[in-house]
C-alpha positions in Angstrom: 118.5 -38.7 130.6 118.5 -39.6 126.9 115.6 -38.3 124.9 113.7 -40.6 122.5 112.0 -39.1 119.5 109.0 -41.3 118.8 106.2 -41.2 116.3 102.9 -40.9 118.1 99.3 -40.8 116.9 95.8 -41.2 118.2 92.4 -41.8 116.6 89.4 -40.2 118.3 85.6 -40.2 118.1 85.7 -36.5 117.5 87.8 -33.4 117.9 86.7 -32.1 121.3 88.8 -33.5 124.1 86.2 -32.5 126.7 83.5 -34.5 124.9 85.0 -37.2 122.7 87.2 -40.2 123.4 90.6 -41.7 122.3 89.8 -45.0 120.6 93.3 -46.0 119.3 96.9 -45.2 120.3 100.0 -45.7 118.3 103.6 -45.2 119.4 106.7 -45.9 117.2 110.0 -45.9 119.0 111.5 -47.1 115.7 110.2 -48.7 112.5 110.3 -52.1 114.2 109.3 -51.1 117.8 105.7 -50.2 117.6 102.8 -50.3 120.1 99.3 -50.0 118.8 96.0 -50.8 120.5 92.4 -50.0 120.2 90.6 -48.6 123.3 87.0 -49.6 123.9 84.2 -47.6 125.4 80.8 -48.8 126.5 79.2 -45.4 126.1 80.8 -42.4 124.3 80.0 -39.3 122.3 81.0 -39.3 118.7 81.1 -37.4 115.5 79.7 -39.7 112.7 82.1 -38.2 110.2 85.1 -39.0 112.5 84.2 -42.7 112.8 83.6 -42.8 109.0 87.1 -41.4 108.3 88.7 -43.8 110.7 86.6 -46.7 109.2 85.1 -48.1 112.4 81.5 -48.6 113.6 80.0 -47.8 117.0 80.0 -51.5 117.7 83.7 -51.9 116.9 84.5 -49.0 119.3 82.9 -51.0 122.1 85.0 -54.1 121.4 88.5 -52.8 122.5 90.2 -53.2 125.9 89.5 -50.5 128.5 91.6 -47.4 128.7 93.0 -48.6 132.0 94.1 -51.8 130.5 95.8 -50.1 127.5 97.5 -47.6 129.8 99.0 -50.4 131.9 100.0 -52.5 128.8 101.7 -49.5 127.2 103.6 -48.6 130.4 104.7 -52.3 130.8 105.9 -52.3 127.2 108.0 -49.1 127.7 109.5 -50.5 130.9 110.5 -53.7 129.1 112.5 -51.5 126.8 114.1 -49.5 129.5 112.3 -46.3 128.6 112.5 -43.7 131.4 109.6 -41.3 132.4 109.6 -37.9 130.6 112.0 -39.2 128.0 109.7 -39.6 125.0 109.5 -36.6 122.7 106.4 -37.2 120.6 106.7 -36.6 116.8 103.7 -36.1 114.6 101.2 -34.0 112.7 99.3 -31.9 115.2 100.7 -34.1 118.0 100.9 -31.4 120.6 97.6 -29.6 119.9 95.4 -32.6 119.2 96.9 -35.9 120.3 98.5 -35.0 123.6 95.4 -33.6 125.3 93.5 -36.8 124.6 96.3 -38.9 125.8 96.6 -36.9 129.0 92.9 -37.5 129.7 92.8 -41.1 128.7 96.2 -42.6 129.4 97.6 -40.8 132.4 100.3 -43.4 133.3 101.7 -43.3 129.8 101.5 -39.5 129.7 104.1 -39.4 132.5 106.6 -40.9 130.0 106.2 -38.0 127.6 108.5 -35.1 127.5 107.0 -31.6 127.8 108.3 -30.7 124.4 107.0 -32.2 121.1 108.0 -32.1 117.5 105.1 -30.6 115.6 105.6 -31.5 111.9 103.2 -28.9 110.6 105.2 -26.1 112.3 108.4 -27.4 110.6 106.7 -27.4 107.2 105.6 -23.8 107.4 109.0 -22.8 108.8 110.7 -24.3 105.8 108.1 -22.8 103.4 109.6 -20.2 101.0 112.9 -20.4 102.8 114.5 -23.9 102.4 115.7 -24.6 98.8 114.9 -27.9 97.2 116.3 -28.8 93.8 116.6 -25.1 92.8 113.2 -23.8 94.1 111.9 -22.8 97.5 108.6 -24.8 98.0 105.9 -23.2 100.1 104.7 -24.8 103.4 101.9 -26.7 101.7 104.3 -28.3 99.2 106.8 -29.2 102.0 104.0 -31.0 103.8 102.9 -32.8 100.6 106.4 -33.8 99.8 107.2 -35.0 103.3 104.2 -37.2 103.6 104.8 -38.6 100.2 108.4 -39.4 101.1 107.4 -41.2 104.3 104.8 -43.2 102.4 107.4 -44.1 99.7 110.0 -45.2 102.3 107.5 -47.5 104.0 106.6 -49.0 100.6 110.4 -49.5 99.8 111.1 -51.1 103.2 107.9 -53.2 103.8 106.7 -53.7 100.2 103.3 -52.3 101.1 101.5 -49.0 101.2 100.7 -47.8 104.8 97.1 -47.9 105.9 95.6 -44.5 106.5 93.9 -43.5 109.7 95.5 -46.3 111.7 97.3 -45.0 114.8 100.2 -47.4 114.5 100.7 -46.7 110.8 100.4 -43.0 111.3 102.9 -43.1 114.2 105.4 -44.7 111.8 104.5 -42.2 109.1 105.2 -39.4 111.6 108.6 -40.8 112.5 109.6 -41.4 108.9 108.4 -37.9 107.9 110.6 -36.3 110.6 113.7 -38.3 109.6 113.2 -37.5 105.9 112.9 -33.7 106.5 115.9 -33.8 108.9 118.0 -35.4 106.1 116.8 -32.8 103.7 117.8 -29.9 106.0 121.2 -31.6 106.6 121.8 -31.9 102.8 121.3 -28.1 102.3 120.0 -28.0 98.7 119.6 -31.6 97.7 119.7 -32.9 94.2 118.8 -36.2 92.6 122.3 -37.6 93.1 122.2 -37.0 96.9 119.7 -39.7 97.6 119.9 -43.5 97.9 119.1 -45.5 94.7 115.8 -46.8 96.1 114.6 -43.2 96.5 115.4 -42.0 92.9 111.8 -42.6 91.8 110.5 -40.7 94.8 112.6 -37.6 94.0 111.7 -37.8 90.4 108.0 -37.7 91.3 108.5 -35.0 93.9 110.0 -32.7 91.3 106.8 -32.8 89.3 105.0 -31.0 92.1 104.5 -27.3 91.4 106.6 -25.6 94.2 104.3 -22.5 94.3 100.8 -23.9 94.0 101.2 -27.4 95.4 99.7 -29.1 92.4 101.1 -32.1 90.5 102.1 -31.3 86.9 
């Protein structure tokens, strides 16, 4: 069975899986193969701050299709692409600790398509911190995270001529996939310099080098 590394993200009404609900799911098999859907709930517990961050109202949460409908639609979408069960390795920020428990509770059919392993980007950032060289310095974990998210955002801007929307599960799924690919390329390059990148990314690398590698602040 071939594994598929896919960006995955969810938006929730709060942080407690036993109390709150998944209200949007995003899955990016690639930059052009994306599933994103809202999930509606007639009654639900919520954290007002969470809804404010996502940018939805209580009324809008009620408007989406049911969890059962979304679960079925997502599985049909995966089957149409020949994706096997247990073959999707989710990639994202806090994807294992935060997103997967909500998905297991809300979308059980889709959950069967997920591999038991995940790529947790936060763990990668802090593993690289103070060890992996970048343009002559060794950035800490916070700076690696800042650089990686900026790189993913910049790549989407270059490819789609737009800035990605924040706190949208589909957009964040693409961001996760782009982040993972960028940091893999950096690791493969060893100690990259400005000449090691594609021309369209020259501006990105110039702006990244203005980030203080110790304190994580822009100069």
